[in-house]
Each structure stands twice: as structure tokens, then as C-alpha cells.
LODO-740991 format. One record per atom (N, C-alpha, C): residue in one letter; x, y, z. Coordinates in steps of 0.1 Angstrom, whole numbers, plus 5000, padded with zeros to 4 digits. Example, Ala and Ser with C-alpha at 12.3 -4.5 7.8 and 13.67 -1.06 7.14 Angstrom:
2
A513249435078/A512349555078/A513249675078/S512849785071/S513749895071/S512950005079/
***
This chain:
261
L276634026787/L277833936800/L276933806799/D277833716800/D277433536801/D276733556817/M275933466817/M275033426831/M276133336840/P276333356849/P276933276860/P276333126860/A277733026865/A276932896863/A276032886872/T275232756868/T274132726876/T274432696890/D275532626893/D275732576908/D276232706919/K276332836912/K276732976920/K275532986926/T275233076935/T274133116942/T274633256950/F273533326950/F273933496957/F273033486969/D273933496981/D273733536993/D272633676996/V271533677002/V271133817006/V271533857023/V272233947022/V272933957035/V272334067045/S271634137037/S270734257044/S269534287034/T268434327040/T267334437030/T267134537036/S266434617026/S266134777030/S265034767040/P264834887046/P263334857059/P262534867050/A262234937039/A261034887031/A260734767024/E261734687021/E261734567023/E261134467033/Q261634487043/Q261534407054/Q259834437061/L259634577058/L258134617059/L256834557049/S257434527036/S256234487027/S256734317031/T257634247034/T257634117036/T256434087053/W256534187059/W255634157072/W254334177066/L254334247062/L252834297056/L252134177047/G252934117041/G252734017032/G252033897040/M252433907053/M252233797061/M251233827071/Q250533927069/Q249134017081/Q247933897073/D247233887082/D246033807077/D245033947069/W245134067076/W244134127069/W244634177054/V246234197056/V246634207037/V246234117029/K246133977034/K246033867027/K244333907022/A243433907030/A241833937026/A241934057020/W242634137021/W242734287013/W243234246997/N244234156997/N244734126984/N243833986977/S242833916984/S241733856978/S240733916968/N240634036971/N240134106961/N241234166947/K240634096938/K241434116923/K241834276923/F240534366923/F240634486920/F241834576933/L241634546943/L242434596956/L243434556953/H243934416950/H245134366946/H246034426935/L245034446926/L246034506915/L246234656915/F245434746925/F245534876924/F246334926936/F246034866945/F246534916963/F246634796968/D248034746962/D248434626972/D249434676980/P249134696997/P249934757004/P251534737003/S251534597001/S253434567002/S253934596989/I253034646982/I253534686970/I254034846971/I252934896976/I253135066980/I254235076988/V254534996997/V255635027006/V257235017000/T257034936990/T258434946982/T258235016971/S257335076968/S257335166955/S257335276960/V257235326972/V257235486979/V258835536978/P259735486981/P260635506983/P261635536972/V261235406957/V261935416948/V261135516941/V260035566941/V259435666934/V259835786935/F259735796947/F259935926955/F261535986949/S262235856946/S263935946938/S263136036925/G262435956917/G262135986904/G261136136907/W260536096917/W259936256920/W260736356921/L261936356928/L262836436930/L263336476917/I263936396907/I263936426891/I263236526888/A261836466887/A260836526879/A260636716887/I260936716899/I260736836906/I262036926902/A263236886899/A264336956893/A264336956883/L263836876874/L263636926856/L262537056857/V261937066866/V260837166866/V261437296872/I261937276882/I262837406886/I263937456877/V264537386869/V265537426862/V264937496849/S263937386846/S263237466828/S262337576830/F261337566840/F260437676841/F261237826839/P262137856849/P262537996848/P263638006839/L263937946831/L264537926817/L263537986807/A262237896807/A261437936795/A260638066797/I260738126807/I260138286811/I260838386799/P261838406800/P262438516790/P262738456779/I262838306775/I262638306760/I261438306758/G260038296762/G258738306761/G258638456759/L259238506766/L258938696764/L259338706753/L260838656747/L261338716737/L260438626724/W259838536726/W258838496716/W257838566714/S257438616724/S256438756726/S256338876717/F257638916721/F258039026714/F258239006697/M258938876696/M258938886681/M257538856676/R256638826680/R255338796677/R254838886673/M254939016683/M254039136681/M255339256673/A256139226670/A257139296662/A256539346647/K256839486646/K256139576632/K257139516623/S258339436622/S259139406609/S258239246606/R258139206595/R257639106591/R258338946593/V259738986592/V260638886597/V260638826612/P260738886619/P260638836629/P259338796636/R258138906632/R256838876634/R256438726629/A257038676612/A256438536611/A257138466616/L258538466622/L259238356629/L258638336645/G258238406647/G257838396662/G256438336660/A255838356649/A254538286648/A254438176642/T255438116635/T255838006629/T256037936641/Y256937966647/Y257737856661/Y256237826670/I255537956672/I254437936687/I253537846678/N252937906666/N251937766662/N252237626656/I253937606656/I254037476654/I254237396668/V254837486677/V254937406688/V253637376696/R252337486697/R251337466703/R250737376696/G250737346681/G249837286675/G250337136673/T251237066679/T251736966680/T251836906692/P251336806697/P251636746710/P253236766717/L253436726728/L254836716733/L255236636731/F254536476732/F255136356728/F254136286719/P254536256705/P255936216702/P256736366696/A256036416690/A256536516681/A258136596687/D257436686697/D258736756700/D259836666709/I259336556717/I260436486724/I261736396715/H260936356705/H261436276694/H262236346687/R261736476683/R262336546673/R263636616681/V263836666693/V264936706696/V265836566700/F265636446705/F266336346705/F266836306696/R266236286681/R266536256671/R267936346665/V267336486665/V268636556660/V269436566667/C269836546680/C270836506686/C271636396685/R271036276681/R271636166678/R272236176664/L271336236654/L272136256640/L272836326640/L273236456649/L274536526648/L275636486659/G275436346664/G276436296670/G276436356683/I275536436690/I275536536703/I274936426711/K276136406724/K275836316732/K275836406746/M274936386751/M274136506763/M273236436772/D273736456784/D272736386796/D271436386792/L270836276797/L269236266793/L268436376804/F268636396811/F268436506821/F268236626814/V269336676809/V269536806804/V268636806787/L268736686781/L268236696771/L266136716770/G266136646786/G264736656787/G264236836793/A265336886797/A265137026800/A265037096789/I265737066783/I265337166768/I264037116760/V263937006762/V262636966753/V261537066765/L261337086775/L260237146785/L260737296780/V261837326782/V261837496773/V261637526766/L261737456754/L261337446743/L260037496740/N259237376746/N257737356743/N257037436757/S257637486766/S256737546774/S256737706769/S258237776764/S258437906761/S257137936749/A256837856743/A255737896731/A254437936740/Y254137816746/Y252637876758/Y252737986761/L254338026771/L254438146780/L254338266769/A254838256757/A254838376750/A253438416747/E252438326742/E251238356742/E250538376754/I250838386766/I250338436778/I250838556779/F252138596777/F252838726775/F251938806769/R251838766754/R251538846744/R250038906752/A248938826757/A247538846759/A247738966770/G248538926779/G248939036790/G249439156788/I250539156776/I250839326777/I249539366764/R248739286756/R247739356751/R246339396759/S246639336770/S245639376778/S245839506784/I247039536785/I247139696794/I246739806785/N245939916792/N245640006785/N246240096775/G246140116766/G247140246756/G247340316763/G246740406771/G247040506777/G248440516788/Q248540356793/Q249940336798/Q251140396789/F250940346776/F252140376767/F252140526765/E251340586761/E250940726760/E252040826770/A251340766784/A251740856797/A253440836797/A253840696795/A255240686795/A256340756787/R255640776774/R256140836762/R255940966767/S255041046773/S254941176776/S255941186786/L256541106795/L257741146804/L259141116802/G259241106787/G260541086781/G260840986778/M260240856784/M260740736780/M260640696768/N261740586761/N261640546748/N260940416750/G260940346736/G259940216738/G260340136748/A261840086746/A262339996756/A261840006770/Q262040126773/Q262340176788/Q260640166791/T259540186785/T258240186786/T257840046787/M258539946778/M258039826779/M258339736793/F259939766800/F260339676808/F260239756823/Y260039926823/Y259639966837/Y257940006839/V257439976827/V255939996829/V255139896829/I254939866813/I254239746809/I254739596815/I255639556812/I256239416818/I255539416834/P256139486843/P255739476856/P253839436860/Q253139526849/Q251839516854/Q251539376843/T252039366836/T251639216828/T251839126835/V253139116841/V253838986851/V252538966861/R251939096871/R251339056877/R249939006874/R249539026863/R248538986857/R248138836850/V249338816848/V249738666841/V250238556850/I250338606864/I250738506872/I249838396875/P248538406876/P247738296879/P247938196867/T247738236852/T247838136842/T249338086840/M250538166843/M251638096846/M251737996851/T251337986867/T251037906877/T250437766871/S249637796861/S249037696853/S249937626844/E250837706837/E251637636827/E252737556836/F253037636849/F254237536858/F253537406860/I252137426863/I251637276868/I251537186853/L251137236844/L251237166830/L252837126828/M253737176828/M255037156825/M255637036837/Y255237036851/Y255236916860/Y254836806858/K253636776849/K252636686847/K253436646832/D254036716826/D254636646810/D255836596813/T256636636826/T257836566828/T257536436828/S256436336827/S255936186829/S256236146815/L255936276803/L256036196791/L257636176789/L258436226793/L260236226790/L260536046795/A259635996802/A260135846804/A260035766791/A259435816783/A259235726768/A260735736762/V261635816768/V262935836760/V264135816772/G263435736782/G264835686791/G265135796805/V264335886805/V264936016816/V264135926827/M264935896836/M264435836852/M263935936862/E262335966858/E261636046864/E260635966868/I259136006877/I258135926885/I257635816874/M257135836864/M256835736857/M257635626852/M259035676850/M259935566846/M260035486858/Y260135506867/Y260535396880/Y259135356881/A258135416881/A256835336882/A256535236873/K256935266861/K256635156848/K257635056852/T258935086859/T259634946860/T259234856869/I258834916881/I258534846890/I257034766887/T256334806880/T255134746873/T255534606863/A256534656857/A256934526848/A257734426852/A258034476866/A258634356876/A257734266880/T256734336888/T255534306895/T254334236890/G254034306879/G252934266868/G251634316877/N252034426883/N250734496889/N251134646889/V249734716889/V249534886884/V249934946900/T249834896908/T250034966919/T251035086918/P252235066915/P253435186915/P252635316907/Y251635286898/Y251235416891/Y250235506898/I249635426910/I248835476917/I249535566926/V250935506932/V251635586941/V252435696934/A252335686917/A253135766912/A252235916911/A250935856910/A249635956911/A249636056922/G249835986933/G249736056945/G251236156946/F252236106939/F253336226941/F252636316930/Y252236346921/Y252036406913/Y250736496926/L249936466928/L249036536933/L249436636949/I250936566951/I251536646963/I251836776956/V252036796945/V252436936936/V251037006934/T250136916925/T249336986918/T248337036928/I248036956939/I246537006943/I247237166951/P248237196956/P248537276966/P248637426954/M249437366944/M249437476933/M248037536927/T247137436927/T246237476922/T245237536932/K245237536946/K244637626957/K245337736954/L246437756952/L247237896951/L246537966941/I246337896929/I245837946914/I244438046920/N243837946928/N242738006932/N242338126939/S243338096948/S243538246958/S244038336948/M244838346941/M245638466936/M244438516926/E243838436919/E242738506912/E241538576918/Q241238486933/Q240138566940/Q240738736943/R242038716948/R242838826953/R242938996942/M243138896928/M243238996913/M241839046914/A240638946916/A239339006911/A238539076925/G239339106934/G238839176944/G237639076956/G237938946954/G237038866960/G237438836974/R238538896977/R238938836990/R239738976997/K239438987010/K240339117016/K241739047018/K242739157018/K243739157024/K244239107041/
***
């Protein structure tokens, strides 16, 4: 679009509470003294923190939504890849092993992200960036979950299979009613760790335009020349990762018998 004529002006009729607070902080003596230190000004500018929090918060909601949508979908897909990996037939076993090894052997960025986005563009498929981002996360996480489930299934004592078969259960019934419930209980801590990794991996989607935490932080940093928004973004990541880490430790202690019920 053409730029407006130089004699035209834009009148600011109102500002957000965050902008008002930022302006007020900028006039405070203690903030000026704080920002006189180059390190503190570059990484912890109070006025930029105030304006960054509400903006980065909207990206945080997008990141949470991506994980909430992607992780439940990755679980059954990962279980399917795990079954293929353990199949007796060579074809499904080879397909499962190939997919898992390729996905786990390449980084999420740029290999997996660009692979999906480029294929969609070449095929002329127009899809919302949020949906494409969720697809990338599901495809990547399902490979890791497949190995988690495979290790969990292998850890079940072989007598469980024999006992179920002696009761008249077929292979599918044995797997879904006896083995998988025990496997899920054993791999919950590891699955929670994978949930945390997926949540952090949403930051890589900023490279292709998905408006999540890092994309908003990057935009503000480009406009202000200050990296404080990245510190704010790190704080939003810690809001989820620290409680989840404590939850993992608690579950591992319970499973190991280190804590009483």
C-alpha cells in the first residue's frame, strides 16, 4: 500500500493499561537508575516487561493449545508405531523402524517442520498454521512415544502373557486388557517428560510463522532492540515446566515405593 501523505497525522485517543504503566515506570527515578546499567536494561527493562507480558501471554495460550491438541493425538499414533515396530511380519516392522529412526534421528527444526510445510506448499494444500504446527508436533512426538511404549511393553514379565492366554484370551485381548494398562502405569513419568519436550518444541514453530510465545517475543525484540521479551517468554515456559517436573519426580518416588500414600 502507498504510504500516507506527510501532512497527515494519527491521533492517539487511548492507550492500554500496560502502556500507561510502562510510561509511568519510564519516568520513575529508580527505573532510570536501573536502566543505567546496560546489562539490566538489555535483559530486565521493567517498562518493556510490563508491555511484553500481555502480548506474550496470548502466545502462551497458543502454545498450550498446541500441546493440548497434539499430545492426545500422538499417544494412539505412537502406540500404533510401537505395534508395527514389534510386529512379527517384516514389512510392518521395517516400516515402523524406518519411520521411528528417521524422525528420532533428525532434529525437529529444520528437518521435520520444513518437510511438512514444504510438502503442503508443493501439493497446493492451504491449511491453517496452527493445524500444520499441530501435525508436525504429532508426527515428531509419536515416534518418541512409540519407543517409550515399546520399552514399557518389553518390561512386562512374560508370565503375564502366558497367564492371560491360559484364561482363554487371544493376543489382542491380552494386549489391551492386561499388558497395556500395566505399561501405561510404568511409562507415565516418561510420557510426562515427552509432554514437557513437546511444550518446549512449540518455540521452533515460530520459524514458520506460528504465533506462539517465541514469535511474539521475537516481534517485540525486533521493534525495541531489547531482549527483555525473551526473558518474559522464558518465564512463561517455566510456569508449565517446573510444576510438571515436580510432578514427574513425585510419580517416580511413588512408583519406586519411596513415598507413602
